PQR file with spaces between the fields and no chain letter, atoms N, CA, C, O and H, PARSE charges and radii, in Angstrom:
ATOM       1  N    MET     1      -1.815   17.382   39.190 -0.4000 1.5000
ATOM       2  CA   MET     1      -2.087   15.940   40.245 -0.0000 2.0000
ATOM       3  C    MET     1      -0.878   15.874   41.363  0.5500 1.7000
ATOM       4  O    MET     1      -1.057   15.038   42.249 -0.5500 1.4000
ATOM       5  N    PRO     2       0.664   16.871   41.450 -0.5600 1.5000
ATOM       6  CA   PRO     2       1.724   17.267   41.803  0.2800 2.0000
ATOM       7  C    PRO     2       0.773   18.072   43.480  0.5500 1.7000
ATOM       8  O    PRO     2       0.516   17.857   44.664 -0.5500 1.4000
ATOM       9  N    LEU     3       0.546   19.390   41.973 -0.4000 1.5000
ATOM      10  CA   LEU     3       0.147   20.635   43.581 -0.0000 2.0000
ATOM      11  C    LEU     3      -1.216   19.939   43.808  0.5500 1.7000
ATOM      12  O    LEU     3      -1.474   20.179   44.987 -0.5500 1.4000
ATOM      13  H    LEU     3       0.754   19.565   41.011  0.4000 1.0000
ATOM      14  N    LEU     4      -2.131   19.266   43.333 -0.4000 1.5000
ATOM      15  CA   LEU     4      -3.531   18.836   44.088 -0.0000 2.0000
ATOM      16  C    LEU     4      -3.255   17.747   45.162  0.5500 1.7000
ATOM      17  O    LEU     4      -4.161   17.178   45.770 -0.5500 1.4000
ATOM      18  H    LEU     4      -1.922   19.071   42.375  0.4000 1.0000
ATOM      19  N    SER     5      -2.342   17.579   45.290 -0.4000 1.5000
ATOM      20  CA   SER     5      -2.044   16.125   46.523 -0.0000 2.0000
ATOM      21  C    SER     5      -1.176   16.906   48.012  0.5500 1.7000
ATOM      22  O    SER     5      -0.916   16.505   49.147 -0.5500 1.4000
ATOM      23  H    SER     5      -1.606   18.041   44.797  0.4000 1.0000
ATOM      24  N    TRP     6      -0.908   18.370   47.149 -0.4000 1.5000
ATOM      25  CA   TRP     6       0.029   19.492   48.261 -0.0000 2.0000
ATOM      26  C    TRP     6      -0.600   19.996   48.871  0.5500 1.7000
ATOM      27  O    TRP     6      -0.255   20.102   50.048 -0.5500 1.4000
ATOM      28  H    TRP     6      -1.119   18.695   46.227  0.4000 1.0000
ATOM      29  N    GLN     7      -2.244   20.766   48.317 -0.4000 1.5000
ATOM      30  CA   GLN     7      -2.816   21.135   48.359 -0.0000 2.0000
ATOM      31  C    GLN     7      -4.146   20.164   49.374  0.5500 1.7000
ATOM      32  O    GLN     7      -5.070   20.778   49.908 -0.5500 1.4000
ATOM      33  H    GLN     7      -2.525   20.680   47.361  0.4000 1.0000
ATOM      34  N    LEU     8      -4.028   18.859   49.468 -0.4000 1.5000
ATOM      35  CA   LEU     8      -5.007   18.115   50.350 -0.0000 2.0000
ATOM      36  C    LEU     8      -3.371   18.184   51.465  0.5500 1.7000
ATOM      37  O    LEU     8      -3.606   18.183   52.674 -0.5500 1.4000
ATOM      38  H    LEU     8      -3.278   18.361   49.034  0.4000 1.0000
ATOM      39  N    TRP     9      -2.374   18.220   51.191 -0.4000 1.5000
ATOM      40  CA   TRP     9      -1.553   17.534   52.416 -0.0000 2.0000
ATOM      41  C    TRP     9      -1.382   18.799   53.537  0.5500 1.7000
ATOM      42  O    TRP     9      -1.235   18.771   54.759 -0.5500 1.4000
ATOM      43  H    TRP     9      -2.183   18.221   50.209  0.4000 1.0000
ATOM      44  N    LEU    10      -1.461   19.856   52.626 -0.4000 1.5000
ATOM      45  CA   LEU    10      -1.665   21.478   53.772 -0.0000 2.0000
ATOM      46  C    LEU    10      -2.713   21.502   54.227  0.5500 1.7000
ATOM      47  O    LEU    10      -2.952   22.075   55.291 -0.5500 1.4000
ATOM      48  H    LEU    10      -1.581   19.879   51.634  0.4000 1.0000
ATOM      49  N    ALA    11      -3.339   21.060   53.726 -0.4000 1.5000
ATOM      50  CA   ALA    11      -5.459   20.403   54.136 -0.0000 2.0000
ATOM      51  C    ALA    11      -5.611   20.516   55.320  0.5500 1.7000
ATOM      52  O    ALA    11      -6.095   21.329   56.108 -0.5500 1.4000
ATOM      53  H    ALA    11      -3.145   20.595   52.863  0.4000 1.0000
ATOM      54  N    ARG    12      -4.768   18.883   55.346 -0.4000 1.5000
ATOM      55  CA   ARG    12      -5.918   18.569   56.451 -0.0000 2.0000
ATOM      56  C    ARG    12      -5.164   19.017   57.623  0.5500 1.7000
ATOM      57  O    ARG    12      -4.345   18.218   58.077 -0.5500 1.4000
ATOM      58  H    ARG    12      -4.375   18.222   54.707  0.4000 1.0000
ATOM      59  N    VAL    13      -5.270   19.907   58.068 -0.4000 1.5000
ATOM      60  CA   VAL    13      -4.398   20.539   59.434 -0.0000 2.0000
ATOM      61  C    VAL    13      -6.242   20.642   59.210  0.5500 1.7000
ATOM      62  O    VAL    13      -7.145   19.805   59.210 -0.5500 1.4000
ATOM      63  H    VAL    13      -5.936   20.556   57.699  0.4000 1.0000
ATOM      64  N    ASP    14      -6.177   22.063   59.041 -0.4000 1.5000
ATOM      65  CA   ASP    14      -7.732   22.906   59.391 -0.0000 2.0000
ATOM      66  C    ASP    14      -9.036   22.132   58.699  0.5500 1.7000
ATOM      67  O    ASP    14     -10.187   22.560   58.778 -0.5500 1.4000
ATOM      68  H    ASP    14      -5.443   22.742   59.040  0.4000 1.0000
ATOM      69  N    CYS    15      -8.538   20.584   57.817 -0.4000 1.5000
ATOM      70  CA   CYS    15     -10.331   19.674   57.802 -0.0000 2.0000
ATOM      71  C    CYS    15     -10.297   18.824   58.904  0.5500 1.7000
ATOM      72  O    CYS    15      -9.407   18.031   59.207 -0.5500 1.4000
ATOM      73  H    CYS    15      -7.602   20.236   57.752  0.4000 1.0000
ATOM      74  N    VAL    16     -11.663   19.130   59.650 -0.4000 1.5000
ATOM      75  CA   VAL    16     -12.604   17.845   60.531 -0.0000 2.0000
ATOM      76  C    VAL    16     -13.151   16.683   59.637  0.5500 1.7000
ATOM      77  O    VAL    16     -13.880   16.669   58.646 -0.5500 1.4000
ATOM      78  H    VAL    16     -12.386   19.774   59.403  0.4000 1.0000
ATOM      79  N    ASP    17     -12.579   15.804   60.300 -0.4000 1.5000
ATOM      80  CA   ASP    17     -13.450   14.187   59.727 -0.0000 2.0000
ATOM      81  C    ASP    17     -14.397   13.978   59.681  0.5500 1.7000
ATOM      82  O    ASP    17     -14.847   13.590   60.759 -0.5500 1.4000
ATOM      83  H    ASP    17     -11.987   15.816   61.105  0.4000 1.0000
ATOM      84  N    GLN    18     -15.149   14.030   58.816 -0.4000 1.5000
ATOM      85  CA   GLN    18     -16.855   13.228   58.720 -0.0000 2.0000
ATOM      86  C    GLN    18     -16.821   12.606   57.932  0.5500 1.7000
ATOM      87  O    GLN    18     -16.931   12.946   56.754 -0.5500 1.4000
ATOM      88  H    GLN    18     -14.783   14.346   57.940  0.4000 1.0000
ATOM      89  N    PRO    19     -16.626   11.276   58.435 -0.5600 1.5000
ATOM      90  CA   PRO    19     -16.726   10.075   58.441  0.2800 2.0000
ATOM      91  C    PRO    19     -18.200   10.096   57.812  0.5500 1.7000
ATOM      92  O    PRO    19     -19.044   10.785   58.385 -0.5500 1.4000
ATOM      93  N    LEU    20     -18.513    9.460   56.796 -0.4000 1.5000
ATOM      94  CA   LEU    20     -19.833    8.726   56.184 -0.0000 2.0000
ATOM      95  C    LEU    20     -20.090    7.534   57.214  0.5500 1.7000
ATOM      96  O    LEU    20     -19.178    7.223   57.980 -0.5500 1.4000
ATOM      97  H    LEU    20     -17.828    8.901   56.330  0.4000 1.0000
ATOM      98  N    PRO    21     -21.389    6.815   57.254 -0.5600 1.5000
ATOM      99  CA   PRO    21     -21.331    6.419   57.995  0.2800 2.0000
ATOM     100  C    PRO    21     -20.737    5.288   58.372  0.5500 1.7000
ATOM     101  O    PRO    21     -20.547    4.821   59.495 -0.5500 1.4000
ATOM     102  N    TRP    22     -20.323    4.690   56.738 -0.4000 1.5000
ATOM     103  CA   TRP    22     -20.574    3.178   57.320 -0.0000 2.0000
ATOM     104  C    TRP    22     -18.341    3.032   57.048  0.5500 1.7000
ATOM     105  O    TRP    22     -17.801    2.046   56.547 -0.5500 1.4000
ATOM     106  H    TRP    22     -20.478    5.069   55.826  0.4000 1.0000
ATOM     107  N    GLN    23     -17.605    4.249   57.538 -0.4000 1.5000
ATOM     108  CA   GLN    23     -16.208    5.226   57.931 -0.0000 2.0000
ATOM     109  C    GLN    23     -16.407    4.922   58.968  0.5500 1.7000
ATOM     110  O    GLN    23     -17.451    4.944   59.620 -0.5500 1.4000
ATOM     111  H    GLN    23     -18.043    5.051   57.945  0.4000 1.0000
ATOM     112  N    SER    24     -15.031    4.489   59.307 -0.4000 1.5000
ATOM     113  CA   SER    24     -14.343    4.258   61.793 -0.0000 2.0000
ATOM     114  C    SER    24     -13.598    6.051   61.220  0.5500 1.7000
ATOM     115  O    SER    24     -13.158    6.336   60.107 -0.5500 1.4000
ATOM     116  H    SER    24     -14.184    4.471   58.777  0.4000 1.0000
ATOM     117  N    PRO    25     -13.697    6.872   62.350 -0.5600 1.5000
ATOM     118  CA   PRO    25     -13.015    7.963   62.536  0.2800 2.0000
ATOM     119  C    PRO    25     -11.739    7.800   62.464  0.5500 1.7000
ATOM     120  O    PRO    25     -11.164    6.804   62.902 -0.5500 1.4000
ATOM     121  N    GLN    26     -11.062    8.966   61.787 -0.4000 1.5000
ATOM     122  CA   GLN    26      -9.633    8.789   61.429 -0.0000 2.0000
ATOM     123  C    GLN    26      -9.145    9.635   62.447  0.5500 1.7000
ATOM     124  O    GLN    26      -9.749   10.707   62.416 -0.5500 1.4000
ATOM     125  H    GLN    26     -11.529    9.776   61.432  0.4000 1.0000
ATOM     126  N    ASP    27      -7.794    9.551   63.859 -0.4000 1.5000
ATOM     127  CA   ASP    27      -6.687   10.873   63.553 -0.0000 2.0000
ATOM     128  C    ASP    27      -6.081   11.713   63.064  0.5500 1.7000
ATOM     129  O    ASP    27      -6.011   12.846   63.540 -0.5500 1.4000
ATOM     130  H    ASP    27      -7.304    8.680   63.884  0.4000 1.0000
ATOM     131  N    VAL    28      -5.309   11.208   61.635 -0.4000 1.5000
ATOM     132  CA   VAL    28      -4.690   11.412   60.686 -0.0000 2.0000
ATOM     133  C    VAL    28      -5.374   10.882   59.179  0.5500 1.7000
ATOM     134  O    VAL    28      -5.382    9.950   58.375 -0.5500 1.4000
ATOM     135  H    VAL    28      -5.366   10.287   61.248  0.4000 1.0000
ATOM     136  N    LEU    29      -5.934   12.242   59.466 -0.4000 1.5000
ATOM     137  CA   LEU    29      -6.193   11.856   57.937 -0.0000 2.0000
ATOM     138  C    LEU    29      -6.171   11.926   56.769  0.5500 1.7000
ATOM     139  O    LEU    29      -5.813   13.062   56.458 -0.5500 1.4000
ATOM     140  H    LEU    29      -5.928   13.000   60.119  0.4000 1.0000
ATOM     141  N    SER    30      -6.485   10.928   55.373 -0.4000 1.5000
ATOM     142  CA   SER    30      -6.004   10.527   54.806 -0.0000 2.0000
ATOM     143  C    SER    30      -6.684   11.258   53.475  0.5500 1.7000
ATOM     144  O    SER    30      -7.846   11.639   53.620 -0.5500 1.4000
ATOM     145  H    SER    30      -6.776   10.005   55.627  0.4000 1.0000
ATOM     146  N    PRO    31      -5.981   11.502   52.058 -0.5600 1.5000
ATOM     147  CA   PRO    31      -6.120   12.894   51.252  0.2800 2.0000
ATOM     148  C    PRO    31      -7.490   12.197   50.612  0.5500 1.7000
ATOM     149  O    PRO    31      -8.056   12.799   49.699 -0.5500 1.4000
ATOM     150  N    GLY    32      -7.855   11.336   50.937 -0.4000 1.5000
ATOM     151  CA   GLY    32      -9.371   10.961   50.149 -0.0000 2.0000
ATOM     152  C    GLY    32     -10.508   11.595   51.000  0.5500 1.7000
ATOM     153  O    GLY    32     -11.634   11.908   50.612 -0.5500 1.4000
ATOM     154  H    GLY    32      -7.396   10.847   51.679  0.4000 1.0000
ATOM     155  N    ARG    33      -9.789   11.759   52.665 -0.4000 1.5000
ATOM     156  CA   ARG    33     -10.387   11.474   53.585 -0.0000 2.0000
ATOM     157  C    ARG    33     -10.647   13.514   53.602  0.5500 1.7000
ATOM     158  O    ARG    33     -11.524   14.261   54.037 -0.5500 1.4000
ATOM     159  H    ARG    33      -8.875   11.504   52.979  0.4000 1.0000
ATOM     160  N    VAL    34      -9.564   13.669   52.998 -0.4000 1.5000
ATOM     161  CA   VAL    34      -9.622   15.239   53.001 -0.0000 2.0000
ATOM     162  C    VAL    34     -10.188   15.934   52.208  0.5500 1.7000
ATOM     163  O    VAL    34     -10.527   17.096   52.429 -0.5500 1.4000
ATOM     164  H    VAL    34      -8.852   13.062   52.645  0.4000 1.0000
ATOM     165  N    ALA    35     -10.412   15.184   50.941 -0.4000 1.5000
ATOM     166  CA   ALA    35     -11.132   15.651   49.998 -0.0000 2.0000
ATOM     167  C    ALA    35     -12.698   15.828   50.179  0.5500 1.7000
ATOM     168  O    ALA    35     -13.443   16.739   49.817 -0.5500 1.4000
ATOM     169  H    ALA    35     -10.137   14.239   50.761  0.4000 1.0000
ATOM     170  N    GLN    36     -12.960   14.565   50.912 -0.4000 1.5000
ATOM     171  CA   GLN    36     -14.423   14.642   51.317 -0.0000 2.0000
ATOM     172  C    GLN    36     -14.821   15.584   52.155  0.5500 1.7000
ATOM     173  O    GLN    36     -15.974   15.598   52.585 -0.5500 1.4000
ATOM     174  H    GLN    36     -12.355   13.825   51.206  0.4000 1.0000
ATOM     175  N    ALA    37     -13.801   16.603   52.530 -0.4000 1.5000
ATOM     176  CA   ALA    37     -13.941   17.578   53.813 -0.0000 2.0000
ATOM     177  C    ALA    37     -13.364   19.215   53.228  0.5500 1.7000
ATOM     178  O    ALA    37     -13.400   20.315   53.780 -0.5500 1.4000
ATOM     179  H    ALA    37     -12.864   16.592   52.180  0.4000 1.0000
ATOM     180  N    PHE    38     -12.910   18.833   52.051 -0.4000 1.5000
ATOM     181  CA   PHE    38     -12.177   20.043   51.390 -0.0000 2.0000
ATOM     182  C    PHE    38     -13.687   21.101   51.245  0.5500 1.7000
ATOM     183  O    PHE    38     -13.422   22.222   51.677 -0.5500 1.4000
ATOM     184  H    PHE    38     -12.880   17.940   51.603  0.4000 1.0000
ATOM     185  N    ALA    39     -15.098   20.992   50.767 -0.4000 1.5000
ATOM     186  CA   ALA    39     -15.883   21.677   50.775 -0.0000 2.0000
ATOM     187  C    ALA    39     -16.205   22.752   52.033  0.5500 1.7000
ATOM     188  O    ALA    39     -16.399   23.962   52.148 -0.5500 1.4000
ATOM     189  H    ALA    39     -15.313   20.081   50.416  0.4000 1.0000
ATOM     190  N    SER    40     -16.158   21.879   52.674 -0.4000 1.5000
ATOM     191  CA   SER    40     -16.536   23.079   53.551 -0.0000 2.0000
ATOM     192  C    SER    40     -14.994   23.937   54.027  0.5500 1.7000
ATOM     193  O    SER    40     -15.240   24.939   54.697 -0.5500 1.4000
ATOM     194  H    SER    40     -16.000   20.896   52.580  0.4000 1.0000
ATOM     195  N    ILE    41     -13.904   23.758   53.848 -0.4000 1.5000
ATOM     196  CA   ILE    41     -12.627   24.815   54.053 -0.0000 2.0000
ATOM     197  C    ILE    41     -13.358   25.067   52.699  0.5500 1.7000
ATOM     198  O    ILE    41     -14.201   24.223   53.003 -0.5500 1.4000
ATOM     199  H    ILE    41     -13.704   22.943   53.304  0.4000 1.0000
ATOM     200  N    LEU    42     -13.709   25.418   51.669 -0.4000 1.5000
ATOM     201  CA   LEU    42     -14.332   26.495   50.434 -0.0000 2.0000
ATOM     202  C    LEU    42     -15.231   27.247   50.675  0.5500 1.7000
ATOM     203  O    LEU    42     -15.024   28.427   50.393 -0.5500 1.4000
ATOM     204  H    LEU    42     -13.024   26.104   51.422  0.4000 1.0000
ATOM     205  N    ALA    43     -16.523   26.890   51.262 -0.4000 1.5000
ATOM     206  CA   ALA    43     -17.360   27.235   52.146 -0.0000 2.0000
ATOM     207  C    ALA    43     -16.757   28.079   53.177  0.5500 1.7000
ATOM     208  O    ALA    43     -17.215   29.221   53.163 -0.5500 1.4000
ATOM     209  H    ALA    43     -16.691   25.932   51.491  0.4000 1.0000
ATOM     210  N    ALA    44     -16.031   27.899   53.904 -0.4000 1.5000
ATOM     211  CA   ALA    44     -15.737   29.038   55.086 -0.0000 2.0000
ATOM     212  C    ALA    44     -14.627   29.903   54.822  0.5500 1.7000
ATOM     213  O    ALA    44     -14.323   30.779   55.631 -0.5500 1.4000
ATOM     214  H    ALA    44     -15.659   26.971   53.915  0.4000 1.0000
ATOM     215  N    ILE    45     -13.957   29.717   53.688 -0.4000 1.5000
ATOM     216  CA   ILE    45     -13.243   31.106   52.988 -0.0000 2.0000
ATOM     217  C    ILE    45     -14.157   31.325   52.167  0.5500 1.7000
ATOM     218  O    ILE    45     -13.897   32.521   52.301 -0.5500 1.4000
ATOM     219  H    ILE    45     -14.203   29.005   53.031  0.4000 1.0000
ATOM     220  N    GLY    46     -15.122   31.328   51.318 -0.4000 1.5000
ATOM     221  CA   GLY    46     -15.501   32.341   50.665 -0.0000 2.0000
ATOM     222  C    GLY    46     -15.016   32.457   49.185  0.5500 1.7000
ATOM     223  O    GLY    46     -14.238   31.761   48.533 -0.5500 1.4000
ATOM     224  H    GLY    46     -15.333   30.357   51.209  0.4000 1.0000
ATOM     225  N    THR    47     -15.834   33.716   48.836 -0.4000 1.5000
ATOM     226  CA   THR    47     -15.082   33.692   47.612 -0.0000 2.0000
ATOM     227  C    THR    47     -14.462   35.076   46.960  0.5500 1.7000
ATOM     228  O    THR    47     -15.368   35.900   47.084 -0.5500 1.4000
ATOM     229  H    THR    47     -16.466   34.282   49.365  0.4000 1.0000
ATOM     230  N    PRO    48     -13.785   35.456   46.578 -0.5600 1.5000
ATOM     231  CA   PRO    48     -13.379   37.084   46.284  0.2800 2.0000
ATOM     232  C    PRO    48     -14.489   37.915   44.967  0.5500 1.7000
ATOM     233  O    PRO    48     -14.430   38.966   44.329 -0.5500 1.4000
ATOM     234  N    ALA    49     -15.148   37.111   45.025 -0.4000 1.5000
ATOM     235  CA   ALA    49     -15.479   38.115   43.921 -0.0000 2.0000
ATOM     236  C    ALA    49     -16.889   38.721   44.742  0.5500 1.7000
ATOM     237  O    ALA    49     -17.363   38.397   45.830 -0.5500 1.4000
ATOM     238  H    ALA    49     -15.196   36.258   45.544  0.4000 1.0000
ATOM     239  N    LEU    50     -17.373   39.827   43.642 -0.4000 1.5000
ATOM     240  CA   LEU    50     -18.358   40.733   44.486 -0.0000 2.0000
ATOM     241  C    LEU    50     -19.936   39.660   43.315  0.5500 1.7000
ATOM     242  O    LEU    50     -19.943   39.107   42.216 -0.5500 1.4000
ATOM     243  H    LEU    50     -16.987   40.090   42.758  0.4000 1.0000
ATOM     244  N    PRO    51     -21.204   39.942   44.656 -0.5600 1.5000
ATOM     245  CA   PRO    51     -22.254   39.830   43.757  0.2800 2.0000
ATOM     246  C    PRO    51     -22.653   40.639   42.712  0.5500 1.7000
ATOM     247  O    PRO    51     -22.740   41.856   42.545 -0.5500 1.4000
ATOM     248  N    PRO    52     -22.929   39.397   41.882 -0.5600 1.5000
ATOM     249  CA   PRO    52     -23.870   40.229   40.485  0.2800 2.0000
ATOM     250  C    PRO    52     -24.989   41.247   41.067  0.5500 1.7000
ATOM     251  O    PRO    52     -25.790   41.143   41.996 -0.5500 1.4000
ATOM     252  N    LYS    53     -24.542   42.901   39.563 -0.4000 1.5000
ATOM     253  CA   LYS    53     -25.475   43.531   40.442 -0.0000 2.0000
ATOM     254  C    LYS    53     -26.731   43.542   39.463  0.5500 1.7000
ATOM     255  O    LYS    53     -26.621   43.437   38.242 -0.5500 1.4000
ATOM     256  H    LYS    53     -23.891   42.985   38.808  0.4000 1.0000
ATOM     257  N    MET    54     -27.980   43.686   40.164 -0.4000 1.5000
ATOM     258  CA   MET    54     -29.097   43.642   39.154 -0.0000 2.0000
ATOM     259  C    MET    54     -29.088   44.919   38.150  0.5500 1.7000
ATOM     260  O    MET    54     -28.512   45.886   38.649 -0.5500 1.4000
ATOM     261  H    MET    54     -28.070   43.771   41.157  0.4000 1.0000
ATOM     262  N    ARG    55     -29.522   45.101   37.042 -0.4000 1.5000
ATOM     263  CA   ARG    55     -29.217   46.435   35.556 -0.0000 2.0000
ATOM     264  C    ARG    55     -30.705   46.632   35.569  0.5500 1.7000
ATOM     265  O    ARG    55     -30.963   47.499   34.734 -0.5500 1.4000
ATOM     266  H    ARG    55     -29.990   44.316   36.637  0.4000 1.0000
ATOM     267  N    GLY    56     -31.969   46.131   36.252 -0.4000 1.5000
ATOM     268  CA   GLY    56     -33.101   47.018   36.503 -0.0000 2.0000
ATOM     269  C    GLY    56     -33.671   46.122   34.891  0.5500 1.7000
ATOM     270  O    GLY    56     -33.024   45.524   34.032 -0.5500 1.4000
ATOM     271  H    GLY    56     -31.760   45.426   36.930  0.4000 1.0000
ATOM     272  N    LYS    57     -34.941   46.363   35.023 -0.4000 1.5000
ATOM     273  CA   LYS    57     -35.910   46.148   33.360 -0.0000 2.0000
ATOM     274  C    LYS    57     -35.239   46.393   32.582  0.5500 1.7000
ATOM     275  O    LYS    57     -34.554   47.416   32.578 -0.5500 1.4000
ATOM     276  H    LYS    57     -35.467   46.849   35.721  0.4000 1.0000
ATOM     277  N    ALA    58     -35.238   45.291   31.455 -0.4000 1.5000
ATOM     278  CA   ALA    58     -35.080   45.844   29.916 -0.0000 2.0000
ATOM     279  C    ALA    58     -36.670   46.256   29.216  0.5500 1.7000
ATOM     280  O    ALA    58     -37.766   45.711   29.350 -0.5500 1.4000
ATOM     281  H    ALA    58     -35.794   44.460   31.458  0.4000 1.0000
ATOM     282  N    PRO    59     -36.133   47.744   28.243 -0.5600 1.5000
ATOM     283  CA   PRO    59     -37.389   48.666   27.989  0.2800 2.0000
ATOM     284  C    PRO    59     -38.054   47.410   26.688  0.5500 1.7000
ATOM     285  O    PRO    59     -39.245   47.638   26.476 -0.5500 1.4000
ATOM     286  N    GLY    60     -37.648   46.525   26.069 -0.4000 1.5000
ATOM     287  CA   GLY    60     -37.954   45.559   25.656 -0.0000 2.0000
ATOM     288  C    GLY    60     -38.412   46.125   24.262  0.5500 1.7000
ATOM     289  O    GLY    60     -38.251   47.340   24.377 -0.5500 1.4000
ATOM     290  H    GLY    60     -36.680   46.340   26.241  0.4000 1.0000
ATOM     291  N    ARG    61     -38.820   45.907   23.210 -0.4000 1.5000
ATOM     292  CA   ARG    61     -38.854   46.315   21.989 -0.0000 2.0000
ATOM     293  C    ARG    61     -39.574   47.127   21.728  0.5500 1.7000
ATOM     294  O    ARG    61     -40.695   46.842   22.150 -0.5500 1.4000
ATOM     295  H    ARG    61     -38.951   44.920   23.117  0.4000 1.0000
ATOM     296  N    ALA    62     -39.528   48.333   21.071 -0.4000 1.5000
ATOM     297  CA   ALA    62     -40.059   49.527   21.229 -0.0000 2.0000
ATOM     298  C    ALA    62     -41.512   49.598   19.501  0.5500 1.7000
ATOM     299  O    ALA    62     -42.210   50.596   19.322 -0.5500 1.4000
ATOM     300  H    ALA    62     -38.618   48.565   20.728  0.4000 1.0000
């Protein structure tokens, strides 16, 4: 839990506030608001994994 809190606190600078329709915009984001926007940060970073390789069709049963 402490590591998650630190991760949200450090990501606060990079987050863009995307309030839901009933939420008011905030200048300083709370950890909950950062958690809402964290998916956009992860999408921008991407993944270090390579895409899966196609291996072709199986020959089937002999």
